C-alpha positions in Angstrom: 52.6 -82.5 84.6 52.6 -80.2 81.6 54.6 -77.0 81.5 52.8 -73.6 81.8 52.3 -72.3 78.4 52.4 -68.5 77.6 51.9 -66.4 74.5 54.6 -63.8 74.3 53.1 -60.7 72.8 55.5 -58.2 71.3 54.2 -54.6 71.2 55.7 -52.0 68.8 54.7 -49.0 66.8 54.3 -48.9 63.0 55.7 -45.3 62.9 59.2 -46.6 63.8 59.1 -49.2 61.0 58.3 -46.5 58.5 60.9 -44.1 59.9 63.7 -46.3 61.1 63.3 -49.8 59.7 66.9 -50.6 60.7 65.9 -50.7 64.3 64.0 -54.0 63.8 67.1 -56.2 63.7 68.0 -55.5 67.3 64.3 -55.1 68.4 63.4 -58.6 67.0 66.6 -60.0 68.6 65.5 -58.8 72.1 62.1 -60.3 71.6 63.5 -63.7 70.8 66.0 -63.3 73.7 63.2 -62.9 76.2 61.3 -65.9 74.7 64.4 -68.0 75.1 65.0 -66.9 78.7 61.4 -67.7 79.6 61.8 -71.2 78.0 64.9 -71.7 80.2 62.6 -71.1 83.2 60.4 -74.0 82.3 57.7 -72.3 80.3 56.4 -73.3 76.9 56.5 -70.1 74.9 54.4 -69.4 71.8 55.7 -66.5 69.7 54.1 -64.3 67.0 55.3 -61.6 64.6 55.9 -58.2 66.2 52.5 -56.5 66.5 51.9 -52.8 65.7 48.3 -52.3 64.6 44.9 -53.7 65.5 44.7 -56.5 63.0 48.1 -57.8 64.0 47.1 -57.8 67.7 43.8 -59.5 67.0 45.5 -62.2 64.9 48.2 -62.8 67.6 45.6 -63.1 70.4 43.4 -65.4 68.3 46.5 -67.6 67.8 47.2 -67.7 71.6 43.5 -68.5 72.3 43.5 -71.3 69.8 46.7 -72.7 71.3 45.0 -72.5 74.8 47.9 -70.7 76.4 47.7 -70.2 80.2 48.6 -66.5 80.0 49.6 -63.8 77.6 52.9 -62.1 78.6 53.1 -58.6 77.0 56.5 -57.2 76.1 56.8 -53.6 75.0 59.7 -53.3 72.6 59.1 -49.6 72.3 56.2 -47.3 72.9 53.0 -48.8 71.4 49.8 -46.8 71.2 47.3 -48.5 73.5 44.3 -48.2 71.3 45.9 -50.6 68.8 46.1 -53.4 71.4 43.7 -52.7 74.3 40.4 -53.8 72.8 41.8 -57.3 71.8 43.5 -57.6 75.2 40.4 -56.6 77.1 38.3 -59.1 75.1 40.4 -62.2 75.6 39.5 -64.4 78.6 43.2 -65.3 78.9 45.0 -63.7 81.9 47.5 -60.9 81.2 51.0 -60.7 82.7 52.6 -57.4 81.8 56.4 -57.7 81.6 57.8 -54.2 82.2 61.5 -54.4 81.2 64.0 -53.0 78.7 67.2 -54.4 77.1 69.7 -52.0 78.6 70.5 -52.0 82.3 72.0 -48.6 82.7 70.5 -45.4 81.4 72.4 -42.6 83.1 74.0 -39.4 81.8 76.8 -41.2 80.1 74.6 -43.4 78.0 74.4 -43.1 74.2 71.3 -41.1 73.5 70.4 -43.5 70.7 69.6 -46.1 73.3 66.4 -44.2 74.0 64.9 -45.8 70.8 65.3 -49.3 72.4 64.5 -48.6 76.0 61.4 -46.4 76.3 58.8 -49.1 76.4 57.8 -48.2 79.9 55.5 -45.5 78.9 53.8 -47.9 76.5 53.2 -50.1 79.5 51.6 -47.1 81.3 49.4 -46.3 78.3 48.2 -49.9 77.9 47.6 -50.6 81.6 45.5 -47.5 81.9 43.3 -48.8 79.1 43.1 -52.3 80.6 41.9 -50.8 83.9 39.3 -48.7 82.1 38.1 -51.8 80.2 38.0 -53.8 83.5 40.4 -56.3 82.3 42.4 -58.0 85.1 46.2 -58.0 84.7 49.4 -58.2 86.8 52.6 -56.2 86.3 56.1 -57.5 86.9 58.9 -55.0 86.5 62.6 -55.1 86.6 65.6 -55.6 84.3 65.3 -58.9 82.5 68.9 -59.9 83.2 69.9 -58.2 86.4 66.8 -59.0 88.5 64.4 -61.9 89.2 61.7 -60.4 87.0 61.6 -63.4 84.6 61.4 -65.8 87.5 58.4 -63.8 88.7 56.8 -64.0 85.3 57.3 -67.8 85.4 55.7 -68.0 88.8 52.6 -66.0 87.6 52.5 -68.3 84.5 52.4 -71.3 86.8 49.5 -69.9 88.7 47.8 -69.0 85.4 47.5 -72.7 84.6 44.9 -72.8 87.4 43.0 -70.0 85.7 43.0 -71.8 82.3 41.8 -75.1 83.8 39.0 -73.3 85.6 38.0 -71.4 82.4 37.9 -74.6 80.4 36.0 -76.6 83.1 33.3 -79.0 81.9 31.3 -80.2 84.9 28.8 -82.9 84.8 25.9 -82.7 87.3 23.8 -85.7 88.1 20.6 -84.4 89.7 19.8 -80.9 90.8 21.7 -79.1 93.6 20.7 -80.0 97.1 17.6 -78.1 98.0 18.2 -75.3 100.5 22.1 -75.2 100.2 22.7 -71.7 99.2 26.4 -71.0 99.7 27.6 -72.6 96.5 24.4 -72.0 94.5 25.3 -70.1 91.3 23.1 -70.7 88.2 24.8 -72.5 85.3 24.5 -69.5 83.0 26.1 -67.3 85.6 29.0 -69.8 86.1 29.5 -69.7 82.3 29.4 -65.9 82.1 31.6 -65.2 85.1 34.1 -68.1 85.2 33.7 -69.9 81.9 32.5 -73.1 83.5 30.2 -75.3 81.4 27.6 -77.4 83.2 26.5 -80.6 81.5 23.3 -81.9 83.1 22.8 -85.6 83.1 19.7 -86.6 81.1 17.0 -88.7 82.9 17.8 -91.8 80.8 21.6 -91.4 81.1 22.3 -94.0 83.7 20.3 -96.7 82.1 21.9 -96.1 78.7 25.4 -96.3 80.3 24.7 -99.4 82.3 23.5 -101.1 79.2 27.0 -100.5 77.7 28.8 -102.4 80.5 29.6 -106.1 80.2 30.2 -108.5 83.1 33.9 -108.8 82.2 34.5 -105.0 82.8 32.7 -105.2 86.1 34.6 -108.3 87.2 37.9 -106.8 86.1 37.3 -103.6 88.1 36.3 -105.6 91.2 39.4 -107.7 91.0 41.5 -104.5 90.7 39.8 -103.2 93.8 40.7 -106.3 95.7 44.4 -105.6 94.9 44.2 -101.9 95.5 42.2 -101.7 98.8 41.9 -103.6 102.0 38.7 -105.7 101.6 37.3 -107.5 104.6 33.8 -108.9 105.0 32.4 -106.9 102.0 29.4 -108.4 100.5 30.3 -109.1 96.8 26.9 -107.9 95.6 27.3 -104.6 97.4 30.7 -104.3 95.8 29.2 -105.2 92.4 26.4 -102.6 92.4 28.8 -99.9 93.4 31.2 -101.0 90.6 28.4 -100.9 88.1 27.3 -97.5 89.1 30.9 -96.3 89.1 31.8 -97.6 85.7 28.6 -96.0 84.3 29.7 -92.7 85.7 33.2 -93.2 84.3 31.7 -93.8 80.8 29.9 -90.5 81.2 33.1 -88.7 82.2 34.8 -90.0 79.1 32.0 -89.5 76.7 31.5 -85.9 77.7 35.2 -85.2 78.3 34.3 -83.8 81.7 37.0 -82.2 83.9 34.8 -82.6 87.0 31.4 -83.9 88.2 29.0 -83.6 91.1 26.2 -85.8 92.3 23.3 -85.0 94.6 23.0 -88.2 96.6 19.3 -87.7 97.0 18.9 -88.0 93.2 20.4 -91.5 93.2 17.3 -93.7 93.5 15.8 -96.6 91.5 14.2 -94.2 89.1 17.6 -92.6 88.3 18.8 -95.9 86.9 21.9 -96.1 89.2 21.9 -99.1 91.5 24.0 -97.3 94.2 25.4 -93.9 95.0 28.8 -94.0 93.2 30.9 -92.8 96.1 33.7 -95.2 95.2 34.0 -93.8 91.6 34.1 -90.3 93.0 37.1 -91.2 95.1 38.8 -93.0 92.2 38.1 -90.1 89.8 39.8 -87.6 92.2 42.8 -89.9 92.3 42.9 -89.7 88.5 42.8 -85.8 88.6 39.1 -85.4 87.9 37.4 -82.7 90.0 34.5 -83.6 92.3 32.1 -82.0 94.8 29.0 -83.3 96.6 25.4 -82.3 96.6 25.3 -80.9 93.0 28.0 -78.2 93.7 29.2 -77.4 90.2 31.4 -74.4 91.4 33.5 -76.4 93.9 33.7 -79.4 91.5 35.3 -77.2 88.9 37.5 -75.6 91.5 38.7 -79.0 92.7 39.3 -80.1 89.1 41.3 -77.0 88.3 43.5 -77.5 91.4 44.0 -81.2 90.6 45.1 -80.4 87.1 48.2 -78.7 88.6 48.4 -80.3 92.1 47.4 -84.0 91.8 47.3 -84.4 95.6 43.9 -82.6 95.8 40.6 -83.7 97.3 37.2 -82.4 97.9 36.5 -82.1 101.6 34.4 -80.4 104.3 35.2 -79.0 107.7 32.9 -80.9 110.0 33.8 -80.5 113.7 36.1 -78.3 115.8 38.3 -80.0 118.3 38.5 -77.1 120.7 40.6 -79.0 123.2 43.2 -80.1 120.6 43.0 -76.8 118.6 42.3 -78.8 115.5 39.5 -79.1 112.9 38.0 -82.4 111.7 37.7 -83.0 108.0 35.3 -85.6 106.5 32.5 -86.3 104.0 29.9 -89.0 103.5 31.9 -91.2 101.1 34.3 -89.3 98.9 38.0 -88.5 99.1 41.1 -88.7 96.9 42.3 -92.2 97.8 45.9 -91.3 97.0 46.0 -89.2 100.1 45.4 -91.8 102.8 47.9 -92.5 105.6 47.6 -96.2 105.0 45.9 -98.4 102.3 42.2 -97.4 102.2 39.6 -100.0 103.1 36.4 -100.8 101.2 33.4 -101.0 103.5 29.6 -101.1 103.0 28.0 -97.8 104.1 24.4 -97.6 105.3 22.3 -95.5 102.8 18.9 -94.7 104.3 18.2 -91.7 102.1 16.6 -93.3 99.0 15.4 -96.7 97.8 18.8 -97.9 96.3 21.0 -100.4 98.0 23.9 -99.6 100.3 27.1 -98.4 98.5 30.7 -99.4 98.8 32.9 -96.6 100.1 36.7 -96.3 100.3 37.6 -95.1 103.7 40.8 -93.9 105.4 42.5 -91.2 107.2 44.1 -88.3 105.4 47.9 -88.5 105.8 49.9 -86.0 107.9 51.8 -83.2 106.1 51.8 -79.6 105.0 48.7 -78.7 103.0 46.4 -75.9 102.0 42.6 -75.6 102.6 41.2 -73.6 99.6 37.7 -72.4 99.1 36.1 -70.5 96.2 33.0 -68.5 97.5 30.4 -66.6 95.5 30.1 -62.9 96.4 27.3 -60.4 96.3 28.0 -58.8 92.9 28.7 -61.8 90.6 32.2 -61.8 92.1 34.1 -64.5 94.0 36.4 -64.8 97.0 39.3 -67.1 97.1 40.1 -68.2 100.6 43.5 -69.8 101.1 44.7 -71.3 104.4 48.1 -73.0 104.9 47.5 -75.9 107.3 49.2 -79.0 108.7 47.3 -82.3 108.5 47.9 -84.2 111.7 49.1 -87.7 112.3 46.6 -89.9 114.1 48.2 -91.9 116.9 46.6 -94.4 119.3 43.0 -95.6 119.0 41.1 -94.3 116.0 37.4 -94.9 116.4 36.8 -93.1 113.1 38.7 -95.8 111.1 35.6 -96.8 109.0 35.0 -93.3 107.8 36.7 -90.6 105.7 38.5 -88.5 108.2 41.5 -86.3 109.2 42.4 -83.4 111.4 44.3 -80.2 110.6 45.9 -77.4 112.5 45.7 -73.9 111.0 48.1 -71.1 111.5 45.5 -69.4 113.6 43.8 -70.8 116.8 40.6 -72.7 115.9 38.2 -70.0 117.1 40.0 -67.3 115.3 40.3 -69.4 112.1 36.6 -70.3 112.0 35.6 -66.7 112.6 37.9 -65.3 109.9 36.8 -68.0 107.5 33.2 -67.1 107.8 33.8 -63.4 107.8 35.4 -64.0 104.4 32.2 -65.8 103.2 33.8 -69.3 103.0 31.4 -72.0 101.9 31.1 -75.4 103.5 32.6 -77.2 100.5 36.4 -76.9 100.1 39.5 -78.3 98.5 42.4 -79.9 100.4 45.7 -79.5 98.5 48.8 -81.1 99.8 52.1 -79.2 99.7 53.3 -75.7 100.5 51.4 -74.2 97.6 49.5 -71.3 99.3 51.5 -68.6 97.6 50.9 -70.1 94.2 47.1 -70.4 94.8 47.0 -66.9 96.1 48.6 -65.7 92.8 45.8 -67.4 90.9 43.2 -65.3 92.8 45.2 -62.1 92.2 45.7 -62.8 88.5 41.9 -63.1 87.9 41.1 -60.3 90.4 39.1 -62.4 92.9 38.9 -61.1 96.4 41.8 -63.1 97.8 42.1 -63.8 101.5 45.1 -65.6 103.0 44.3 -67.0 106.5 47.6 -67.2 108.3 
């Protein structure tokens, strides 16, 4: 996993360079000291020359954008007039973490008055943050002494969550077929997704599948099938059913590679003989999620991008849906037609033939299994009424299945939330949660919540 990458932006005032150029030796030293301290906390830190006037800020932020930093961390080395920096900061899509600190720990009556020149950056922070708010630019502020508090640890935590924001902003989602007709909860037009979240939607051309299938050779198909027989439990699976799913899956994989997609989504009703695909590529969707590619069903670009962003930081992530409440057991049943991250099963997943009565293609091969027990998070990104979004985060515990499992030939699992089932379901829908979600293993709710706060989504923690 890559380190979080931040651009450390030093803010200063040209007036001081003109009046007291000798200050810069210590000022520059403090800037590099902070950069080193952030590196020690596991961040990759990009630095720039100290910025004082608009062109310098514009150049620095352009550098950070070209380097695809996850966040810009601002550091006021003195007061810095906000109109020099605020326009460039407001215009960048990169999240802003404001580090509000000074070099000197004590500033009481006995302090040398000259220390004021090195320790008055806090009113530069106040000036800048006011302008960021007025320009509707999201930001977070972390304040404290750099050496005598945990403020740099908090910066590092925000930077880690900012990786999710960067992955979402750079998402390239392939969509095969239109969104499922009538499903409105995840429906956001591609141009709106691009404008509000940065997500690019790449629509599959009508002739795409045929072109990709023509690029496959028998050896590639046979090699993949042989790998499957090693990777999965395979019993009584018709080789021809396996073959057509493998062909469909490898065609989709070529598409992912050709378009450099971070995620994809397929409307299963669009997979018919006219589409060129010989089967619905459920198996490739499951394999792709295991490789860290995002996925969602039914043409849901938003959730596919969301799953991909989460998977870029938390590899143990899967697309899923809440299907049925177990009122008696105080649990909720998770499943989907044929897609799950196959790295997350309690035992080796099995390959089975799944009936597919929806279109005129043959039955697909599906990898099935039970989600393993453990701490996890159910996360959902829901569109709101004003081109905004709600991030719903629920710490959960996936349950171990004991005794007879009549669901063994399906994708399945049960979780317990922190709230009773009835209360959980009510709160989830009050928050606007959609029926497509992400399952993320680990105790990572706090990190995901920080992502929502960083980009100023309406963030709801269900616990």
